[in-house]
Residue frames as a rotation matrix with the C-alpha (Angstrom) as fourth column:
MET 1
0.142 -0.445 -0.884 -14.93
-0.973 0.103 -0.208 2.93
0.183 0.889 -0.419 16.08
ILE 2
0.935 0.104 0.340 -14.56
-0.154 0.980 0.124 -0.77
-0.321 -0.168 0.932 15.43
ALA 3
0.204 -0.964 -0.172 -10.81
-0.869 -0.259 0.422 -1.56
-0.451 0.063 -0.890 15.49
TYR 4
-0.800 -0.414 -0.434 -11.02
-0.574 0.739 0.353 -5.24
0.175 0.532 -0.829 14.55
VAL 5
0.439 0.893 0.101 -13.42
-0.898 0.433 0.076 -8.15
0.025 -0.124 0.992 14.20
ARG 6
-0.771 -0.637 -0.011 -12.55
-0.633 0.768 -0.095 -11.64
0.069 -0.066 -0.995 15.41
GLY 7
0.156 0.840 0.520 -14.73
-0.716 0.458 -0.526 -14.68
-0.681 -0.290 0.673 14.81
VAL 8
-0.165 -0.102 0.981 -15.52
0.378 0.912 0.159 -17.49
-0.911 0.397 -0.112 12.38
LEU 9
-0.761 -0.137 -0.634 -15.11
-0.499 -0.499 0.708 -16.85
-0.414 0.855 0.312 8.68
ALA 10
-0.018 0.885 0.465 -18.63
-0.017 0.465 -0.885 -17.58
-1.000 -0.024 0.007 7.46
GLU 11
0.813 0.259 0.522 -18.22
0.511 0.113 -0.852 -16.43
-0.280 0.959 -0.041 3.84
LYS 12
-0.050 -0.821 -0.568 -15.34
0.041 -0.570 0.821 -15.21
-0.998 0.018 0.063 1.72
GLU 13
0.779 0.172 0.603 -15.11
0.616 -0.025 -0.787 -13.66
-0.120 0.985 -0.125 -1.73
PRO 14
-0.114 -0.936 0.334 -12.26
0.940 -0.210 -0.268 -11.70
0.321 0.284 0.904 -3.31
THR 15
-0.479 -0.068 0.875 -13.86
0.108 -0.994 -0.018 -8.37
0.871 0.086 0.483 -2.34
ARG 16
0.027 0.562 0.826 -15.83
-0.853 -0.418 0.312 -9.18
0.521 -0.713 0.469 0.82
VAL 17
-0.755 -0.162 -0.635 -16.11
0.162 0.893 -0.420 -11.49
0.635 -0.420 -0.648 3.79
VAL 18
0.422 0.788 0.449 -18.67
-0.503 -0.209 0.839 -12.23
0.754 -0.580 0.308 6.46
ILE 19
-0.722 -0.628 -0.290 -17.29
-0.022 0.440 -0.898 -12.91
0.691 -0.642 -0.332 9.92
GLU 20
0.461 0.871 -0.171 -19.62
0.096 0.143 0.985 -14.31
0.882 -0.470 -0.018 12.56
ALA 21
-0.749 -0.662 -0.029 -18.77
0.159 -0.137 -0.978 -12.90
0.643 -0.737 0.207 15.98
ALA 22
-0.923 0.386 -0.009 -21.01
-0.032 -0.099 -0.995 -13.36
-0.385 -0.917 0.103 19.04
GLY 23
-0.260 0.879 0.400 -23.93
0.685 0.460 -0.566 -14.44
-0.681 0.126 -0.722 16.86
VAL 24
0.617 0.406 -0.674 -23.71
-0.131 -0.792 -0.597 -11.44
-0.776 0.457 -0.436 14.50
GLY 25
0.261 -0.496 0.828 -22.50
0.909 0.415 -0.038 -11.67
-0.325 0.763 0.559 10.89
TYR 26
0.323 -0.258 -0.911 -20.30
-0.075 -0.966 0.246 -8.68
-0.944 -0.011 -0.331 10.00
GLU 27
0.736 -0.106 0.669 -19.97
0.676 0.179 -0.715 -7.97
-0.044 0.978 0.204 6.30
ILE 28
0.368 -0.728 -0.578 -16.52
-0.023 -0.629 0.777 -6.49
-0.930 -0.272 -0.248 5.64
LEU 29
0.994 -0.104 -0.019 -15.15
-0.027 -0.085 -0.996 -5.24
0.102 0.991 -0.087 2.32
ILE 30
0.471 -0.872 0.133 -11.51
0.129 0.217 0.968 -6.22
-0.873 -0.438 0.215 1.71
PRO 31
0.289 -0.480 -0.828 -8.67
-0.935 -0.327 -0.137 -5.70
-0.205 0.814 -0.543 -0.79
LEU 32
0.768 -0.015 -0.641 -7.33
-0.334 0.844 -0.420 -8.68
0.547 0.537 0.643 -2.74
SER 33
-0.281 -0.960 -0.005 -4.16
-0.424 0.129 -0.896 -8.69
0.861 -0.250 -0.443 -0.65
THR 34
-0.420 0.242 0.874 -6.23
-0.882 0.117 -0.456 -9.48
-0.213 -0.963 0.165 2.44
TYR 35
0.654 0.737 -0.171 -8.25
-0.754 0.619 -0.218 -12.14
-0.055 0.271 0.961 0.61
GLU 36
0.337 -0.621 -0.708 -5.03
-0.365 0.607 -0.706 -14.01
0.868 0.496 -0.022 -0.21
ARG 37
-0.704 -0.674 0.223 -4.22
-0.423 0.146 -0.894 -14.28
0.570 -0.724 -0.388 3.51
LEU 38
0.060 0.832 0.552 -7.60
-0.993 -0.008 0.120 -15.55
0.104 -0.555 0.825 4.69
PRO 39
-0.801 -0.222 0.556 -8.05
-0.347 0.929 -0.129 -19.02
-0.488 -0.296 -0.821 6.18
HIS 40
-0.827 0.553 -0.100 -10.70
0.261 0.535 0.803 -21.45
0.498 0.638 -0.587 4.91
GLU 41
-0.130 0.886 0.446 -14.37
-0.634 -0.420 0.650 -20.82
0.763 -0.198 0.616 5.60
GLY 42
0.742 0.490 -0.457 -15.37
0.059 0.631 0.773 -22.10
0.668 -0.601 0.439 9.04
GLU 43
-0.040 -0.838 -0.545 -11.97
0.900 0.207 -0.384 -21.27
0.434 -0.506 0.746 10.57
ASN 44
0.568 0.167 -0.806 -11.25
0.647 -0.697 0.311 -18.46
-0.510 -0.698 -0.503 13.05
VAL 45
-0.063 -0.543 0.838 -10.06
0.844 -0.477 -0.246 -15.14
0.533 0.691 0.488 11.64
ARG 46
0.278 0.100 -0.955 -9.18
0.660 -0.743 0.114 -11.66
-0.698 -0.662 -0.273 12.88
LEU 47
0.009 -0.228 0.974 -9.29
0.889 -0.445 -0.113 -8.63
0.459 0.866 0.198 10.61
LEU 48
-0.679 -0.210 -0.703 -8.24
0.474 -0.857 -0.203 -5.09
-0.560 -0.471 0.681 11.44
THR 49
0.065 0.809 0.584 -10.98
0.998 -0.058 -0.030 -2.72
0.009 0.585 -0.811 10.35
ALA 50
-0.993 -0.084 -0.085 -11.77
0.082 -0.996 0.031 0.82
-0.087 0.023 0.996 9.32
HIS 51
-0.233 0.970 -0.075 -15.34
0.880 0.177 -0.442 1.80
-0.415 -0.168 -0.894 10.13
CYS 52
-0.982 -0.119 0.144 -16.62
0.178 -0.830 0.529 4.35
0.056 0.545 0.837 7.60
VAL 53
-0.171 0.954 -0.248 -19.88
0.829 0.003 -0.559 6.13
-0.533 -0.301 -0.791 8.44
ARG 54
-0.982 0.001 0.187 -21.62
0.114 -0.789 0.603 8.48
0.148 0.614 0.775 6.01
GLU 55
-0.583 0.811 0.046 -25.08
-0.765 -0.529 -0.367 10.00
-0.273 -0.249 0.929 5.91
ASP 56
0.415 0.822 -0.390 -26.51
-0.910 0.375 -0.180 7.22
-0.002 0.429 0.903 3.76
ASP 57
0.565 -0.311 -0.764 -24.01
-0.153 0.871 -0.468 4.41
0.811 0.381 0.444 4.33
GLU 58
0.446 -0.501 0.742 -22.09
-0.853 0.014 0.522 2.54
-0.272 -0.865 -0.421 7.01
VAL 59
0.818 -0.214 -0.534 -19.37
-0.202 0.762 -0.615 0.14
0.539 0.611 0.580 5.88
LEU 60
0.619 -0.696 0.363 -16.59
-0.294 0.224 0.929 -1.89
-0.728 -0.682 -0.066 7.50
PHE 61
0.668 -0.545 -0.507 -13.36
-0.508 0.164 -0.846 -2.32
0.543 0.823 -0.167 5.53
GLY 62
0.900 -0.275 0.337 -11.02
-0.119 0.589 0.799 -5.10
-0.419 -0.760 0.498 6.63
PHE 63
0.481 -0.834 -0.268 -7.27
-0.705 -0.187 -0.684 -5.63
0.521 0.518 -0.678 6.44
ALA 64
0.761 -0.273 -0.589 -4.88
0.383 0.921 0.069 -8.47
0.524 -0.278 0.805 7.21
THR 65
-0.160 -0.915 -0.370 -2.04
0.958 -0.054 -0.281 -6.13
0.238 -0.399 0.886 8.25
GLU 66
0.313 0.166 -0.935 -1.59
0.593 -0.803 0.055 -2.80
-0.742 -0.572 -0.350 9.97
ASP 67
-0.737 -0.636 -0.228 0.35
0.181 -0.511 0.841 -1.55
-0.651 0.578 0.492 6.92
GLU 68
-0.643 0.577 0.504 -2.70
0.676 0.117 0.728 -2.11
0.361 0.808 -0.465 4.74
ARG 69
0.367 0.845 -0.388 -5.00
0.930 -0.322 0.178 -0.28
0.025 -0.426 -0.904 7.16
GLU 70
-0.003 -0.454 -0.891 -2.52
0.420 -0.809 0.411 2.59
-0.908 -0.373 0.193 7.53
MET 71
-0.932 -0.340 0.126 -2.19
0.239 -0.314 0.919 3.02
-0.272 0.886 0.374 3.75
PHE 72
-0.237 0.936 0.261 -6.00
0.891 0.102 0.443 2.88
0.388 0.337 -0.858 3.45
GLY 73
0.430 0.366 -0.825 -6.21
0.763 -0.635 0.116 5.76
-0.482 -0.680 -0.553 5.94
LYS 74
-0.459 -0.676 -0.577 -3.63
0.182 -0.707 0.683 7.78
-0.870 0.209 0.447 4.02
LEU 75
-0.872 0.138 0.469 -5.38
0.480 0.063 0.875 7.17
0.091 0.988 -0.121 0.71
THR 76
0.101 0.995 0.028 -8.81
0.940 -0.104 0.324 8.17
0.326 -0.007 -0.945 2.03
GLY 77
0.172 -0.118 -0.978 -7.21
0.604 -0.772 0.199 11.35
-0.778 -0.625 -0.061 3.37
VAL 78
-0.891 -0.448 0.075 -6.55
0.300 -0.457 0.837 12.46
-0.341 0.769 0.541 -0.21
SER 79
-0.264 0.842 -0.471 -9.32
-0.454 -0.539 -0.709 14.72
-0.851 0.027 0.525 -1.50
GLY 80
0.141 0.455 -0.879 -11.48
-0.990 0.073 -0.121 12.86
0.009 0.888 0.460 -4.00
VAL 81
-0.551 -0.339 -0.762 -10.36
-0.351 0.923 -0.157 9.40
0.757 0.181 -0.628 -2.87
GLY 82
0.319 0.762 0.564 -13.14
-0.912 0.085 0.401 7.57
0.257 -0.642 0.722 -1.06
PRO 83
-0.038 -0.348 0.937 -12.89
-0.713 0.666 0.218 4.27
-0.700 -0.660 -0.273 0.77
ARG 84
0.732 0.349 0.585 -13.99
0.093 0.800 -0.593 2.17
-0.675 0.489 0.553 -2.22
ILE 85
0.851 -0.512 -0.118 -11.38
-0.292 -0.274 -0.917 3.78
0.437 0.814 -0.382 -4.46
ALA 86
0.090 -0.835 0.542 -8.76
-0.996 -0.076 0.049 3.21
0.000 -0.545 -0.839 -1.74
ILE 87
0.270 0.081 0.959 -9.71
-0.320 0.947 0.010 -0.48
-0.908 -0.310 0.282 -1.60
ALA 88
0.984 0.090 0.154 -9.41
0.119 0.311 -0.943 -0.68
-0.133 0.946 0.295 -5.41
ILE 89
0.522 -0.853 0.021 -5.93
-0.706 -0.446 -0.550 0.85
0.478 0.273 -0.835 -5.21
LEU 90
-0.084 -0.548 0.832 -4.86
-0.899 0.402 0.174 -1.61
-0.430 -0.734 -0.526 -2.50
SER 91
0.569 0.364 0.737 -6.26
-0.052 0.911 -0.410 -4.47
-0.821 0.195 0.537 -4.59
GLY 92
0.992 -0.106 0.068 -4.31
0.069 0.005 -0.998 -3.35
0.105 0.994 0.012 -7.65
SER 93
0.247 -0.955 0.164 -0.89
-0.283 -0.233 -0.930 -2.97
0.927 0.183 -0.328 -6.03
SER 94
0.217 -0.260 -0.941 1.15
0.862 0.504 0.059 -4.23
0.458 -0.824 0.334 -3.10
ILE 95
0.903 0.095 -0.419 1.85
0.343 -0.746 0.570 -1.76
-0.258 -0.659 -0.706 -0.31
GLY 96
0.039 -0.988 -0.152 5.55
0.443 -0.120 0.889 -1.70
-0.896 -0.102 0.433 -1.21
GLU 97
-0.454 -0.158 0.877 4.93
0.891 -0.078 0.447 -1.05
-0.002 0.984 0.177 -4.92
LEU 98
0.540 0.755 0.373 2.36
0.718 -0.644 0.264 1.65
0.439 0.126 -0.889 -4.13
ALA 99
0.768 -0.298 -0.567 4.65
0.303 -0.610 0.732 3.40
-0.564 -0.734 -0.378 -1.66
LEU 100
-0.324 -0.927 0.188 7.54
0.599 -0.047 0.800 3.32
-0.733 0.371 0.570 -4.14
ALA 101
-0.203 0.332 0.921 5.31
0.916 -0.268 0.299 4.77
0.346 0.904 -0.250 -6.84
ILE 102
0.840 0.541 -0.054 4.12
0.513 -0.756 0.406 7.56
0.179 -0.368 -0.912 -4.52
ALA 103
0.479 -0.735 -0.479 7.63
0.301 -0.375 0.877 8.36
-0.825 -0.564 0.041 -3.28
GLY 104
-0.539 -0.743 0.397 8.91
0.593 0.000 0.805 8.40
-0.598 0.670 0.440 -6.84
GLY 105
-0.308 0.510 -0.803 6.01
-0.446 -0.823 -0.351 10.52
-0.840 0.251 0.481 -8.12
ASP 106
-0.992 -0.121 -0.043 5.11
-0.101 0.529 0.843 7.74
-0.079 0.840 -0.537 -10.56
ALA 107
-0.284 0.957 -0.060 1.46
-0.637 -0.235 -0.734 8.65
-0.717 -0.170 0.676 -11.23
LYS 108
-0.149 0.195 -0.969 1.54
-0.925 0.318 0.206 6.55
0.349 0.928 0.133 -14.40
ARG 109
-0.859 -0.220 -0.462 2.02
-0.074 0.947 -0.313 3.36
0.506 -0.235 -0.830 -12.35
ILE 110
-0.798 0.602 -0.012 -0.88
0.042 0.036 -0.998 4.26
-0.601 -0.798 -0.054 -10.04
SER 111
-0.138 0.784 -0.606 -3.17
-0.829 -0.426 -0.362 5.24
-0.542 0.452 0.709 -12.92
ALA 112
-0.618 -0.128 -0.775 -2.55
-0.612 0.698 0.372 1.80
0.494 0.704 -0.510 -14.43
ILE 113
-0.925 0.371 0.086 -4.73
0.188 0.642 -0.743 0.38
-0.331 -0.671 -0.663 -11.63
LYS 114
-0.561 0.771 0.300 -8.24
0.613 0.145 0.777 -0.25
0.556 0.620 -0.554 -12.89
GLY 115
0.436 0.885 -0.160 -10.61
0.824 -0.321 0.467 2.60
0.362 -0.336 -0.869 -12.04
ILE 116
0.292 -0.425 -0.857 -7.89
0.559 -0.651 0.513 5.14
-0.776 -0.629 0.048 -11.16
GLY 117
0.875 0.110 0.472 -7.59
0.462 -0.481 -0.745 8.11
0.145 0.870 -0.472 -13.47
LYS 118
0.000 -0.946 0.324 -4.51
0.727 -0.222 -0.650 10.16
0.687 0.235 0.688 -14.25
LYS 119
-0.010 0.041 0.999 -5.63
-0.324 -0.945 0.036 13.18
0.946 -0.324 0.022 -12.19
THR 120
0.904 0.363 0.228 -6.45
-0.343 0.294 0.892 11.05
0.256 -0.884 0.390 -9.14
ALA 121
0.653 -0.724 -0.223 -3.09
0.731 0.679 -0.065 9.30
0.199 -0.121 0.973 -9.41
GLU 122
-0.175 -0.718 0.674 -1.26
0.412 -0.675 -0.612 12.64
0.894 0.170 0.414 -9.65
LYS 123
0.347 0.404 0.846 -3.18
-0.559 -0.635 0.533 13.97
0.753 -0.658 0.006 -6.64
ILE 124
0.984 -0.013 -0.175 -2.24
0.132 0.712 0.690 10.87
0.116 -0.702 0.703 -4.62
CYS 125
0.229 -0.973 0.006 1.45
0.870 0.202 -0.451 11.32
0.438 0.108 0.893 -5.47
ILE 126
-0.221 -0.306 0.926 1.42
0.041 -0.951 -0.305 15.02
0.974 -0.030 0.223 -4.60
GLU 127
0.434 0.529 0.729 -0.57
-0.644 -0.384 0.662 14.77
0.630 -0.757 0.174 -1.36
LEU 128
0.996 0.034 0.080 1.10
-0.080 0.719 0.690 11.63
-0.034 -0.694 0.719 0.01
ARG 129
0.490 -0.867 -0.087 4.70
0.093 0.151 -0.984 12.07
0.867 0.474 0.155 -1.12
ASP 130
-0.345 -0.658 0.669 5.78
-0.583 -0.409 -0.702 13.42
0.735 -0.632 -0.243 2.30
LYS 131
0.212 0.544 0.812 3.55
-0.973 0.198 0.122 11.00
-0.094 -0.815 0.571 4.22
VAL 132
0.990 0.139 -0.020 4.74
-0.140 0.972 -0.188 7.74
-0.007 0.189 0.982 2.68
ASN 133
0.075 -0.984 0.161 8.10
-0.838 0.026 0.546 6.27
-0.541 -0.176 -0.822 3.57
ALA 134
0.581 0.204 -0.788 8.69
-0.740 0.537 -0.406 4.01
0.340 0.819 0.463 0.60
PHE 135
-0.364 -0.830 -0.422 11.59
-0.513 0.557 -0.652 2.23
0.777 -0.021 -0.629 2.19
ALA 136
-0.755 0.162 0.635 9.77
-0.576 0.299 -0.761 1.44
-0.313 -0.940 -0.133 5.45
ALA 137
0.283 0.956 -0.080 6.74
-0.854 0.213 -0.474 0.27
-0.436 0.202 0.877 3.48
ARG 138
0.026 -0.337 -0.941 8.88
-0.769 0.595 -0.234 -2.31
0.639 0.730 -0.244 1.69
ARG 139
-0.798 -0.288 0.530 8.88
-0.588 0.564 -0.580 -4.27
-0.132 -0.774 -0.619 4.96
SER 140
0.103 0.929 0.354 5.33
-0.651 0.333 -0.682 -5.35
-0.752 -0.160 0.639 4.20
GLY 141
0.742 0.105 -0.662 6.70
-0.631 0.442 -0.637 -7.02
0.226 0.891 0.394 1.09
GLY 142
0.928 -0.371 0.035 9.31
0.315 0.831 0.459 -8.89
-0.200 -0.415 0.888 3.11
ALA 143
0.374 -0.823 0.427 12.18
0.616 -0.124 -0.778 -6.62
0.693 0.554 0.461 2.15
GLY 144
0.996 0.088 0.000 12.83
0.055 -0.628 0.776 -5.01
0.068 -0.773 -0.631 5.53
ALA 145
0.409 -0.912 -0.039 16.47
0.605 0.239 0.759 -6.02
-0.683 -0.334 0.649 5.44
ALA 146
-0.040 -0.417 0.908 16.90
0.971 -0.229 -0.062 -3.91
0.234 0.880 0.414 2.28
GLU 147
0.856 0.516 0.016 15.88
0.499 -0.836 0.228 -0.67
0.131 -0.188 -0.974 4.02
PRO 148
0.484 -0.724 -0.492 19.41
0.088 -0.519 0.850 0.37
-0.871 -0.454 -0.188 5.19
MET 149
-0.393 -0.630 0.670 20.78
0.730 0.229 0.643 -0.47
-0.559 0.742 0.370 1.73
LEU 150
0.208 0.561 0.801 18.20
0.918 -0.394 0.038 1.80
0.337 0.728 -0.597 0.07
ARG 151
0.937 0.077 -0.341 18.90
0.240 -0.852 0.466 4.64
-0.255 -0.518 -0.816 2.49
ASP 152
0.067 -0.994 -0.090 22.63
0.261 -0.070 0.963 4.24
-0.963 -0.088 0.254 1.76
ALA 153
-0.296 -0.123 0.947 21.94
0.945 0.109 0.309 4.37
-0.141 0.986 0.084 -1.98
VAL 154
0.723 0.588 0.363 19.97
0.614 -0.787 0.051 7.62
0.316 0.186 -0.930 -1.58
SER 155
0.756 -0.499 -0.424 22.80
0.067 -0.585 0.808 9.07
-0.651 -0.640 -0.409 0.54
ALA 156
-0.225 -0.885 0.408 25.39
0.578 0.216 0.787 8.06
-0.785 0.412 0.463 -2.05
LEU 157
0.013 0.306 0.952 23.41
0.967 -0.248 0.067 9.72
0.256 0.919 -0.299 -4.85
ARG 158
0.949 0.302 -0.095 23.10
0.316 -0.892 0.324 12.86
0.013 -0.337 -0.941 -2.75
ALA 159
0.352 -0.902 -0.251 26.88
0.179 -0.198 0.964 12.83
-0.919 -0.384 0.092 -2.30
LEU 160
-0.413 -0.458 0.787 27.16
0.830 0.168 0.533 12.72
-0.376 0.873 0.311 -6.09
GLY 161
-0.983 -0.068 -0.173 25.20
0.021 -0.965 0.261 15.98
-0.185 0.253 0.950 -6.30
PHE 162
-0.461 0.886 0.044 21.57
0.292 0.104 0.951 14.89
0.838 0.451 -0.307 -6.68
ASN 163
-0.508 0.342 0.790 18.99
-0.772 -0.587 -0.243 16.45
0.381 -0.734 0.562 -4.33
GLU 164
-0.746 0.211 0.631 16.96
-0.386 0.635 -0.669 14.38
-0.542 -0.743 -0.393 -1.83
GLU 165
0.278 0.960 -0.022 13.83
-0.531 0.135 -0.837 14.18
-0.800 0.244 0.547 -4.00
THR 166
0.422 -0.194 -0.885 15.70
-0.875 0.169 -0.454 13.19
0.238 0.966 -0.098 -7.17
SER 167
-0.670 -0.742 -0.007 17.83
-0.695 0.631 -0.345 10.64
0.260 -0.226 -0.939 -5.28
SER 168
-0.495 0.570 0.656 14.76
-0.368 0.546 -0.753 9.03
-0.787 -0.613 -0.060 -3.70
LYS 169
0.554 0.744 -0.373 12.96
-0.634 0.087 -0.768 8.88
-0.540 0.662 0.520 -7.04
MET 170
0.039 -0.635 -0.772 15.98
-0.910 0.296 -0.289 7.35
0.412 0.714 -0.566 -8.78
VAL 171
-0.874 -0.390 0.291 16.29
-0.484 0.755 -0.442 4.64
-0.047 -0.527 -0.848 -6.13
ALA 172
-0.165 0.904 0.394 12.54
-0.398 0.304 -0.865 4.01
-0.903 -0.299 0.310 -6.06
ASP 173
0.534 0.345 -0.772 12.50
-0.832 0.049 -0.553 3.61
-0.152 0.937 0.313 -9.86
VAL 174
-0.369 -0.774 -0.514 15.43
-0.794 0.550 -0.258 1.18
0.483 0.313 -0.818 -9.83
VAL 175
-0.872 0.029 0.489 13.99
-0.341 0.682 -0.647 -0.95
-0.352 -0.731 -0.585 -7.03
ALA 176
0.148 0.989 0.013 10.55
-0.578 0.098 -0.810 -1.01
-0.802 0.113 0.586 -8.64
LYS 177
0.480 -0.020 -0.877 12.08
-0.851 0.230 -0.471 -2.37
0.211 0.973 0.093 -11.86
ASN 178
0.081 -0.546 -0.834 14.42
-0.077 0.831 -0.551 -4.81
0.994 0.109 0.025 -10.15
PRO 179
0.661 0.304 0.686 13.51
-0.641 -0.247 0.727 -5.53
0.390 -0.920 0.032 -6.48
LYS 180
0.948 -0.272 -0.167 16.12
0.314 0.891 0.328 -8.30
0.060 -0.363 0.930 -6.19
LEU 181
0.302 -0.886 0.353 19.16
-0.114 -0.401 -0.909 -6.03
0.947 0.234 -0.222 -6.17
GLU 182
0.680 -0.047 -0.731 21.38
0.626 0.557 0.547 -6.88
0.381 -0.829 0.408 -3.22
THR 183
-0.174 -0.828 -0.532 24.02
0.955 -0.274 0.114 -4.19
-0.241 -0.489 0.839 -2.91
VAL 184
0.395 0.221 -0.892 24.21
0.199 -0.968 -0.151 -0.39
-0.897 -0.118 -0.426 -2.75
GLU 185
-0.582 -0.732 -0.353 26.60
-0.227 -0.271 0.935 -0.47
-0.781 0.625 -0.009 -5.69
GLN 186
-0.728 0.375 0.574 24.10
0.673 0.551 0.494 -2.33
-0.131 0.745 -0.654 -7.88
VAL 187
0.347 0.903 -0.253 21.34
0.843 -0.419 -0.338 0.18
-0.411 -0.096 -0.906 -7.04
ILE 188
0.230 -0.319 -0.919 23.57
-0.086 -0.948 0.307 3.20
-0.969 0.009 -0.245 -7.72
LYS 189
-0.806 -0.577 0.134 24.94
0.041 0.170 0.985 1.75
-0.591 0.799 -0.113 -10.97
GLN 190
-0.441 0.712 0.546 21.43
0.897 0.342 0.278 1.14
0.011 0.613 -0.790 -12.32
ALA 191
0.462 0.609 -0.645 20.18
0.637 -0.734 -0.237 4.53
-0.618 -0.301 -0.727 -11.06
LEU 192
-0.094 -0.606 -0.790 22.99
-0.254 -0.752 0.608 6.34
-0.962 0.258 -0.083 -12.87
ALA 193
-0.873 -0.214 0.438 22.55
0.306 0.459 0.834 4.20
-0.379 0.862 -0.336 -16.00
GLY 194
-0.081 0.954 0.289 18.90
0.987 0.116 -0.108 5.27
-0.137 0.277 -0.951 -16.14
ARG 195
0.157 0.100 -0.982 19.79
0.270 -0.961 -0.055 8.99
-0.950 -0.256 -0.178 -16.24
């Protein structure tokens, strides 16, 4: 397996790059989130990779962060979701938004991504719900400090009589609509108002 490629960024496009390493040009398919983090052509770059080998195809997929590569692996583990569909999903949503949608069972949000049907979105939510920690994934969006607040909000809703799944979904829905909330009280107030 090829874990990463480091070299000179020879070419870059929104969906692919070519990195020259030791005299070899590696074509790597990427999500838009990775493209936004790339340096200028001719500069050094390092991309984490997933090496996908099939009978008739061999492709490298590249990622700027470990969170992206990890989510890619989880998505491709869902039956019917291949690597190209997983890249499309990562291109259509941030890791934090995607994790919140999965944790909240919001298949509608996932199916809004171009090329993702309703059944595929529902399958992703069902198969990954227990594998995706929406609150931890928010770190990739720079909201790591909010994680304890979100856990406290879920705990408070559970204390009010809601079960774990319902509480998590309520908090995920509130945060997805308004990610700038700063206190547990604000999250709980909006969660209860949405009931």
